[in-house]
Backbone as CSV, one residue per row, in Angstrom:
resi,resn,N_x,N_y,N_z,CA_x,CA_y,CA_z,C_x,C_y,C_z
1,UNK,-0.756,-2.443,11.677,-0.355,-3.199,9.883,0.996,-2.587,10.385
2,UNK,1.828,-2.057,10.161,3.185,-1.820,10.023,3.526,-3.451,9.408
3,UNK,3.499,-4.496,9.927,3.564,-5.932,9.638,2.981,-6.318,8.173
4,UNK,1.923,-6.380,8.276,0.671,-5.879,7.181,1.685,-5.531,5.762
5,UNK,1.833,-4.089,6.658,2.388,-3.073,5.381,3.848,-3.536,4.718
6,UNK,5.097,-4.342,5.130,5.993,-5.054,5.135,5.870,-5.854,4.294
7,UNK,4.878,-7.183,4.783,4.882,-8.289,4.364,4.261,-7.614,2.038
8,UNK,2.912,-6.825,2.734,3.212,-6.554,1.021,3.818,-5.910,0.490
9,UNK,4.917,-5.352,1.294,6.027,-4.566,-0.097,6.807,-5.999,-0.489
10,UNK,7.000,-6.326,0.519,7.866,-7.630,0.451,7.311,-8.688,-1.237
11,UNK,5.568,-8.731,-0.820,5.122,-9.319,-2.188,5.554,-8.441,-3.308
12,UNK,5.688,-7.083,-3.186,5.275,-6.185,-4.380,6.961,-6.633,-5.177
13,UNK,7.420,-6.462,-4.318,9.057,-6.539,-4.387,10.069,-8.591,-5.366
14,UNK,9.112,-9.198,-4.863,8.658,-10.570,-4.835,8.306,-10.111,-6.558
15,UNK,7.004,-10.390,-7.027,5.905,-10.014,-7.991,7.297,-9.288,-9.013
16,UNK,7.934,-8.103,-9.086,8.623,-7.483,-9.299,10.164,-8.048,-9.801
17,UNK,10.950,-8.659,-9.095,11.682,-10.165,-10.031,10.337,-10.752,-10.592
18,UNK,9.835,-10.753,-10.813,9.272,-12.504,-12.136,8.878,-11.581,-13.008
19,UNK,8.557,-9.613,-13.090,8.886,-9.208,-14.272,9.402,-9.538,-15.575
20,UNK,8.683,-9.344,-16.738,9.483,-9.354,-17.791,10.355,-8.262,-18.400
21,UNK,12.017,-8.192,-18.629,12.959,-7.575,-18.316,12.497,-6.920,-19.358
22,UNK,12.105,-7.271,-20.212,12.429,-6.530,-21.789,11.513,-5.518,-22.599
23,UNK,10.477,-5.271,-21.340,9.527,-4.528,-22.414,9.627,-3.308,-21.480
24,UNK,8.952,-2.082,-21.800,9.524,-1.168,-21.360,8.381,-0.328,-20.141
25,UNK,7.487,-0.860,-21.012,6.239,-0.455,-19.990,5.945,-1.734,-18.604
26,UNK,6.197,-2.519,-18.908,6.395,-3.442,-17.666,7.726,-3.054,-16.549
27,UNK,8.136,-3.063,-17.152,9.271,-2.465,-16.186,8.926,-0.517,-15.520
28,UNK,9.147,0.015,-16.024,8.070,1.514,-15.661,7.405,1.394,-15.128
29,UNK,5.987,0.571,-14.963,5.245,0.126,-13.769,6.075,-0.637,-13.197
30,UNK,6.225,-1.438,-13.187,7.210,-2.614,-11.742,8.051,-1.713,-10.833
31,UNK,8.948,-0.615,-12.015,9.341,0.189,-10.900,8.860,0.492,-9.864
32,UNK,7.404,1.706,-10.540,6.525,2.708,-9.989,6.121,1.620,-9.248
33,UNK,5.932,0.295,-8.866,4.372,-0.202,-7.921,6.304,-0.932,-6.754
34,UNK,7.256,-0.850,-7.242,8.193,-0.996,-5.866,8.626,0.107,-5.482
35,UNK,8.632,1.794,-5.985,8.655,2.463,-5.304,7.949,2.926,-4.219
36,UNK,5.837,2.282,-5.192,4.771,3.439,-4.164,5.396,1.861,-2.637
37,UNK,6.116,0.274,-2.835,6.249,-0.715,-2.125,6.420,0.160,-0.194
38,UNK,7.509,0.899,-1.162,8.856,1.124,0.290,8.465,2.555,0.840
39,UNK,7.893,3.042,0.117,6.830,4.382,0.136,6.458,4.018,1.510
40,UNK,5.419,3.037,0.754,4.290,2.290,1.716,4.960,2.077,3.705
41,UNK,5.561,0.857,3.362,6.810,1.095,4.411,7.680,1.441,5.487
42,UNK,7.166,2.856,4.600,7.897,4.715,6.140,6.913,5.214,6.179
43,UNK,5.937,5.003,5.863,4.872,5.376,6.531,4.604,4.564,7.406
44,UNK,4.365,3.288,7.140,3.537,2.484,8.105,4.792,2.728,9.295
45,UNK,6.304,2.462,9.108,7.005,2.845,9.995,6.892,4.645,10.511
46,UNK,6.887,5.537,10.231,5.822,6.438,10.513,5.362,6.804,12.209
47,UNK,4.225,6.144,11.688,2.797,6.027,12.264,2.764,4.681,14.160
48,UNK,4.142,3.829,13.289,4.725,3.593,14.355,5.125,4.103,15.898
49,UNK,5.988,5.714,14.443,6.168,6.508,16.451,4.690,7.506,17.271
50,UNK,5.397,7.718,18.101,3.663,8.933,19.218,4.142,10.078,18.212
51,UNK,2.456,10.606,18.149,2.867,11.853,16.349,1.563,12.989,17.003
52,UNK,1.055,14.042,16.688,-0.198,14.412,16.944,-1.087,14.232,16.749
53,UNK,-1.913,13.633,16.880,-3.469,13.182,16.547,-4.112,13.770,14.451
54,UNK,-3.478,15.291,14.682,-3.618,16.325,13.301,-2.557,14.723,12.184
55,UNK,-1.438,13.877,12.880,0.302,13.931,11.985,-0.799,12.617,11.270
56,UNK,-1.272,11.713,13.289,-1.556,10.356,12.526,-3.310,10.349,11.735
57,UNK,-3.558,11.174,11.346,-4.965,11.337,11.115,-4.143,11.075,9.403
58,UNK,-2.771,12.463,8.936,-2.394,12.767,7.316,-1.477,12.045,7.691
59,UNK,-0.991,10.698,7.884,-0.176,9.767,8.083,-0.907,8.552,7.482
60,UNK,-2.344,8.143,8.403,-3.801,7.359,7.616,-3.629,7.689,6.356
61,UNK,-4.285,9.297,6.078,-4.584,9.360,5.058,-3.295,9.032,3.639
62,UNK,-1.818,9.811,3.675,-0.863,9.303,3.465,-1.270,7.760,2.986
63,UNK,-1.100,6.834,3.338,-0.507,5.989,3.579,-1.874,4.641,2.835
64,UNK,-2.986,5.442,3.281,-4.250,4.676,1.928,-3.498,4.414,0.132
65,UNK,-3.681,6.236,0.308,-3.341,6.797,-0.904,-2.714,6.269,-1.185
66,UNK,-1.400,6.145,-0.663,-0.213,5.290,-1.246,-0.581,3.597,-1.954
67,UNK,-1.239,3.355,-0.492,-1.197,1.256,-0.542,-2.806,1.930,-2.299
68,UNK,-3.164,2.551,-2.077,-4.225,2.898,-3.800,-3.564,2.501,-4.964
69,UNK,-2.935,3.991,-4.977,-1.787,4.160,-6.007,-1.041,2.829,-6.052
70,UNK,-0.293,2.141,-5.491,0.254,0.512,-5.810,-0.449,-0.323,-6.401
71,UNK,-2.183,-0.370,-6.152,-3.107,-0.832,-6.514,-3.429,-0.762,-8.344
72,UNK,-3.286,0.811,-8.120,-3.612,1.084,-9.964,-2.288,0.383,-10.470
73,UNK,-0.999,0.733,-10.226,0.259,0.040,-10.715,-0.475,-1.263,-12.112
74,UNK,-0.806,-2.830,-10.361,-0.719,-3.367,-10.353,-2.323,-3.690,-11.591
75,UNK,-3.117,-2.538,-11.254,-4.198,-2.619,-12.545,-3.108,-2.703,-14.066
76,UNK,-2.862,-1.678,-14.086,-2.327,-1.662,-14.773,-1.098,-2.383,-15.733
77,UNK,0.296,-3.113,-14.590,-0.027,-3.989,-15.015,-0.868,-5.183,-15.719
78,UNK,-1.971,-5.599,-14.811,-2.510,-7.128,-16.321,-3.640,-6.344,-16.603
79,UNK,-4.421,-5.258,-16.251,-4.553,-4.793,-17.922,-3.908,-4.255,-18.943
80,UNK,-3.820,-3.866,-18.223,-2.744,-3.027,-19.493,-1.383,-3.350,-20.462
81,UNK,-0.540,-3.834,-19.959,-0.116,-4.949,-19.948,0.607,-6.206,-19.854
82,UNK,-0.692,-6.604,-19.587,-1.409,-8.664,-20.313,-0.855,-9.435,-19.083
83,UNK,-0.212,-8.495,-17.942,0.260,-9.674,-17.088,-0.747,-10.617,-16.627
84,UNK,0.141,-11.608,-16.208,-1.177,-11.973,-15.772,-0.935,-13.170,-14.421
85,UNK,-0.853,-13.745,-13.059,-1.197,-14.632,-13.033,-2.244,-14.324,-11.381
86,UNK,-1.793,-15.087,-11.130,-2.357,-15.815,-9.861,-2.388,-14.661,-8.464
87,UNK,-0.659,-14.178,-8.546,-0.074,-13.505,-7.619,-0.076,-12.581,-8.039
88,UNK,-0.298,-11.827,-9.703,-0.680,-10.138,-9.091,-2.471,-10.768,-8.441
89,UNK,-3.514,-11.104,-8.852,-3.919,-11.391,-8.327,-5.060,-10.981,-7.148
90,UNK,-3.370,-11.918,-6.772,-4.285,-11.580,-4.269,-2.975,-10.191,-4.256
91,UNK,-2.617,-10.458,-5.222,-1.759,-8.016,-4.800,-2.831,-7.811,-4.486
92,UNK,-3.505,-7.926,-5.699,-4.354,-5.972,-5.940,-5.226,-6.539,-5.006
93,UNK,-6.229,-7.619,-4.510,-7.101,-7.491,-3.762,-6.016,-7.857,-2.088
94,UNK,-4.966,-7.978,-2.144,-4.574,-7.316,-0.661,-4.572,-6.298,-0.730
95,UNK,-4.067,-5.232,-1.243,-3.634,-4.182,-1.744,-5.510,-3.600,-1.600
96,UNK,-6.824,-4.179,-1.922,-7.956,-2.923,-1.292,-7.929,-4.176,-0.245
97,UNK,-7.378,-5.168,0.343,-8.220,-5.161,1.865,-7.343,-4.113,2.876
98,UNK,-6.188,-4.459,2.696,-5.226,-2.744,3.569,-5.827,-1.773,3.789
99,UNK,-6.320,-1.781,2.425,-7.415,0.387,3.115,-8.600,0.054,3.620
100,UNK,-8.973,-1.043,3.237,-10.139,-1.110,3.961,-10.680,-0.979,5.898
101,UNK,-8.765,-2.293,5.977,-8.139,-2.023,7.203,-7.577,-1.016,7.596
102,UNK,-6.780,-0.194,7.067,-6.812,0.938,7.554,-7.207,2.088,7.873
103,UNK,-8.812,1.833,7.055,-9.226,2.874,7.538,-10.422,2.864,8.492
104,UNK,-10.948,1.468,8.595,-11.448,1.140,9.744,-10.297,1.689,11.014
105,UNK,-9.478,0.993,11.092,-8.242,1.166,12.287,-8.122,3.232,12.202
106,UNK,-8.269,3.630,11.516,-8.403,4.957,11.203,-9.741,6.217,12.274
107,UNK,-10.757,4.733,11.965,-11.909,5.405,12.715,-12.024,5.219,13.509
108,UNK,-11.701,3.961,13.781,-11.412,3.456,15.909,-10.865,4.732,16.125
109,UNK,-9.233,4.221,16.062,-8.405,5.128,16.109,-9.615,6.342,16.612
110,UNK,-9.594,7.080,15.573,-9.932,8.632,16.118,-11.259,8.752,16.701
111,UNK,-12.617,7.670,16.954,-13.317,7.307,17.953,-12.578,7.839,19.416
112,UNK,-11.548,7.220,19.394,-11.218,6.753,20.644,-10.762,7.994,20.989
113,UNK,-9.770,8.925,20.375,-9.347,10.581,20.695,-10.207,10.835,21.416
114,UNK,-11.614,11.227,20.623,-12.586,12.541,20.832,-12.744,11.615,21.823
115,UNK,-13.430,10.644,22.913,-13.813,10.031,23.670,-12.721,10.133,24.970
116,UNK,-11.853,10.531,24.758,-10.900,11.230,25.571,-11.126,12.266,25.440
117,UNK,-10.495,13.030,24.378,-11.190,14.914,24.750,-12.185,14.641,25.636
118,UNK,-13.417,13.943,25.380,-14.750,14.359,25.995,-14.148,14.396,27.878
């Protein structure tokens, strides 16, 4: 997940550098998207550390929420600001796939921990 989230954040930065700089709305949503991308990598890095079960579950939930937040920024750029490109559509799809993978990983991880307890 750490490598995937880093790649996702890199794609966010590349998208941001291609956005028009003359529109305040685009700039604001773009900056929020970059902030979200950086937070995603920070949380993913935190998850790579040994953590207590409750902290790991909370971090996974935080990561899923931040990915969804980035997806909402992408939607606003695309739908409200009229930014259309294959890159933005691909990034939106990738966000959805990351959330799905994360939730599946969390379920598998918590199931494994529950088995170890019993």
